[in-house]
N, C-alpha and C positions, 0 to 999 in steps of 0.2 A: 549403554550410556549411563554414566554417573554425572549428574548435573548439580552444581552448587549455585543456589540463588544468593545474590549479594544485595541486601536491601536494608533499609531502616526497619527495626522491629517495632511495630505498632499494632496493638490488639484492638484499638478502638477507632482506627482510621486506616486509610491506605488499602493495600492489596493483599493483606494477610490471608483472607479467606480463600482467594483464588489460588495462592501458592499452596495452601493446605490441600486443595483439591488435586493439584499436580502431584504432591507427595503421596496422596492416597491412590491415584490412578497409575502412577509410574510402574509399580511392581507387576501389574497386569501385562505390561509390554516388555518385561524383563529389564526395566531401568530402575534407577534409584535417584531420588531428589531429596535435597536437604537445604536448610538455610544456614548460611555461614554465621557462626557465633556460638556462644554458650547457651545451654538450655535456659529458657525463660520460665520462671514459676507461673506467670500469668498466661503462658501459652503451652500448657503441658502436652497438648495433642500434636504439636509440631516436632519434626525431626531437625535437630541442629547438629552441626559438625564444625570443628576447627581443623580437621585433617585435610588440608587443601590437596595434598598429593593423592588422596584416595578418589579424587574426582577428575574426570577428563574433559568436562565441559563447564563453562561458567555463564551464568545469565545475570547481568546487572540490571536492576530495576530502579529507575529514577523517577521521582515525582518533581516537586518544585524546588528541590535543593540538591546540590551535589553531595552525595553521601560518600565520605572518604573513610577508608580504613587506616590503620597505622601503616607507616611506610614499610615496615617489615612484612606485614601480611599482604600488602598490595604488591610488593616486589616478588613475594613468593608466588602469588597467583599468576602474575604476568610471566614469571619464569617457568611455571609448571604447566600452564595450559597455552598452547599456541593460539595466536590471534584469531585464526580462522575458526577456532572452536569456542570463541567467546561471542556473546550477543548482548546488545544493550537494548532494553525496553524503555522507550521514551513515552511515559504515560501522560505528561502534562504539556506536550508541545514545545519543549525546550530546543529540540533539534529542528527548528523552523526559522524562517526569517523573522525579524522583529514584527510583532503584531500588536496593535492597540485597537480595541473596539470601543468606539463612541466615547473616547476619553475615560474609559472605565477599566475594563479588564485588559491585561497585557501579559505577554510571556517574558519579555526582557525590557530592562530600562534603557539599554543602549546597545549599539553594535558591538562595542567591546565586550559587554557581558555575553551577548550571543556567541561571539567568537570564542570566548573562554569555554563555554559549554560544548561547542562543536569540537574544539580541540581535545577536550577531555574524552568525549565519546569516541572520537576517531583514534585516540591513543589506545583505547580499550578494545575496540572491535572494528572489523570491516563492515559490519552489518548493524543497522539500527532498525529495530522493529517498533511499529506504532499500532496501538489497538484501534484502528480506524477502518471504516468502510469506504473512505475516500481513496482516489487513485494516488500512487506515490508521487511526491513532488521533488524527489532527489534520488540519484542513482544508488545511494547507499541504503535507502529506506525500503524496508520490507513490511508491507501491511500484514499484521497478524493480530487478530481480535484479542487474543490472550485469555479473555474471560470466557467462561462456559456456563452451561446450565446442567444441573444435576437433579433430575426429576425425583430422585429418592428423598430430596429435602422438602418437597412440596407438602404443605399442610392441607388437610381437607378443607374445602370451602363450606362452612357451616350454613345451614338453611335458616336457623334461628339463632344468630350469634348474640352473645352478651359481651359488649365491648366497653372498654374504658373511655375511648374517644370516638367521636364521629369522624373527625378529620385529624390526620397526623402527618407530620413531615419529619423524617428521620435522616439527619445529615448535618454536617457542620456549616456554620455561617462563614463560608470561604468563597467570596465573590458571588454570594447569593442575594444580597440585600436589594439590589436594584429591581430584580424580578419580583421578589417578595413584596416590596413596597409599592411597585407600580401595578401589579396584576393581582396578587393573592390577597393582600390586605384590603383593597377596595371591594373585592368580591366578598370577603368575610364580613365587612361592615354592612354590606347590602343584605346579607342573609343571616346575620349573627343570631337573631332571635328565633330562627327556624331550625337551628342545628344545636347539637349538644357540645360536648367538650372538644376543644381544639388544642393540639399539642405540637411543640417543636422540640425534638430531642437531638442534642448534639452540642458541640462546643460553640461558645462565643455568641449565643443569641442574646444574652442579657448583659454581657460585658466583654470587652476586648481581651486578648491574651495578656497575661501579666508581664510577659517579656517585653511588651512595647514594640518599637520598630524592629527589633531583632526577629520578631515572629513573622514579619512580612509587611507588605504595604498596608497602611491603615485603612485605605478604601476597602480592602478585602474583608474587613471585619465590621463594616458599618452596621448599625442596628438602631432600634428605637424602643427600648424597654418600656417606656411609658405608654407607647401606642399598643404594645402587646398587652399591657395591663388593662387598658381601656377596653380592648377586645376580648378580655378574659382568656387569653392564650397562655396555657401552661408551658413552661420551659423546664427542661432537666438536662443533666449532663449526658455525655455520650455513653453508649453501652459497648461492651466487648463484642467482637465480631460473632462470637458464638451465641450472642443474645439478640442479634439484629432481627432475625426472622420472627422470633417470639414477640419481640417488641412491636414490630410492624403489625403483627396479628392482633394487637390490642385495639386496633381501630377499624371501623367500617370502611373508611377510605384512607389511602395513603397517597400523598402528592409527591411526585418525583420532579425535582428540579436538577438542572445541570449547570455547572460553571459556564458562563458565556463563551470563553475561549475554547473550551473543549467541545461545546455544541457547534461552534463555528468550524472547527477542524474535523467534525464528525468522529471524534474519539468516543469509543464506548468506555464505560466504567463498570465496576463490579455491581453497583446498585441497579444497573439496567436489568440484571438477572435476579439479584436477591429479592427484589420487590415482588416478583412473581412466584416465589416460594411461599410467601406469607398467605395467611387466611385473611385476605383483604381485597378491596377493589382498588387497583392502582390507577391513578389519573396522572397523565403525563404532560409536563410543561415542555414539550418538544414539538418540532414542526412535523407536519403530516408525512412528508416524504421520508424523513428519517425514521419515524415510527414504523411505517410500512416496511421499509428496508430491513429493519431488525426484527420486528414482531409479526410481520405478515399483515394482510389486508384487514383482518378482523379488528386489529388494534386501533384503527382510525377512530373507533367509537370511544376510545379512552383519551383522546387528545383534548387538552384544556385551553390553550391560548385563544383568546377572543371570546370565550364563553365559560369562564371559570365558575361564576355563581350558578348559572343555569345547569351546567354539567354536574356540579356537586349535588344540587337538589335532585336532579334526575337519577343519579346513581343511588342516592339514599332512598328514593321512593320506588325504584325498580331494581332491587338488589339481585333478584333471580336472573333478570336479563343480563346484567353486567357480569354475573358469575359465569354465565355461558360464554361470554366474550373472553373472560380470563382463562377458561378451560381451553378455548381455541388457541389462545396465545401460548399457553403452557405446552400444548402439543407441538406447535410450531417450533418453540425453543428447544424442546427435547429432540426433535428430528434434525435440527440444523446447527445446534450450538453445544453439543455434548463435550465434556472434558476428555473423552476418548479422542475426539477429533482434534481438540486443542493439543493433546499430548503428541499426536502424530505430526502435527504442524511444527511443534517445537523440535522434535527429533529430526524432521526434514531440514529445518533451518540450521541445525548444528551438525548435520551429517558429514559435510566435507572436511 
């Protein structure tokens, strides 16, 4: 099988690291995977191709925007690869009914917008894959986790670490502010004099996108830079996917948050796995049942909601205990979420 991934090329966001792992693993099974497009100087380790006819399978990967190619390339793809050999990965819940959570996060503004997305997906493929552990809600939907865990990327958990940060959050301010404002910042205020540096690394924490409304709903980029300053929280721009693990390893604790819509849909993301490669203690702003379903029972110890301040202080004061928990989770992920397994699932989905 020769499979061409069609997706927006982003080194500091999205799913690039996962696709890099598919490219790496594919030859082990006698397959080839590449990204459609020209080689990117900022992504030198990835394989790109514009030779559409050299591939017999297509995987379209969509996030929160419809990524369109030129009409010529799109027509060539649809004419070269039969529909049953194409698959659409719906990463951000766009192939769902209209959902709005508490007047805040949503997938579509209207039924017309939802219908346009559904029509585009259905024109491309008979099968829509979702990276979810939830049961399928549509006959076209095929639950496929997509993301995997590569234990060779794990950094050793140091016994006497020297860290730049006590607490770090690595990720963009995209539908994150309500949880940060309501749960994390009050906890930081409570314990601020008991912890060292706190950092938020990613886009839009201290200013909205310069594109304005074209970048997306303004609620998605809410922030309060003055409050960050009062709490002495450092912010910096996003890092390339090749630097994410090293960056997370610069902190004793990393806090994981997820967009409310994706949490609601039980969609997994790349960060679910990346955070456990790092030399850090991950603390998870997720519900307990979801945490156990993905990470195993040991990970309940890492759940944050309802006890943020207390859990942070406990993890900082008992790092050896929490490192044992992280090791248990790493073993569980390596046994259950390898990219070898993900590759087998992709081949099976495109086999017919």
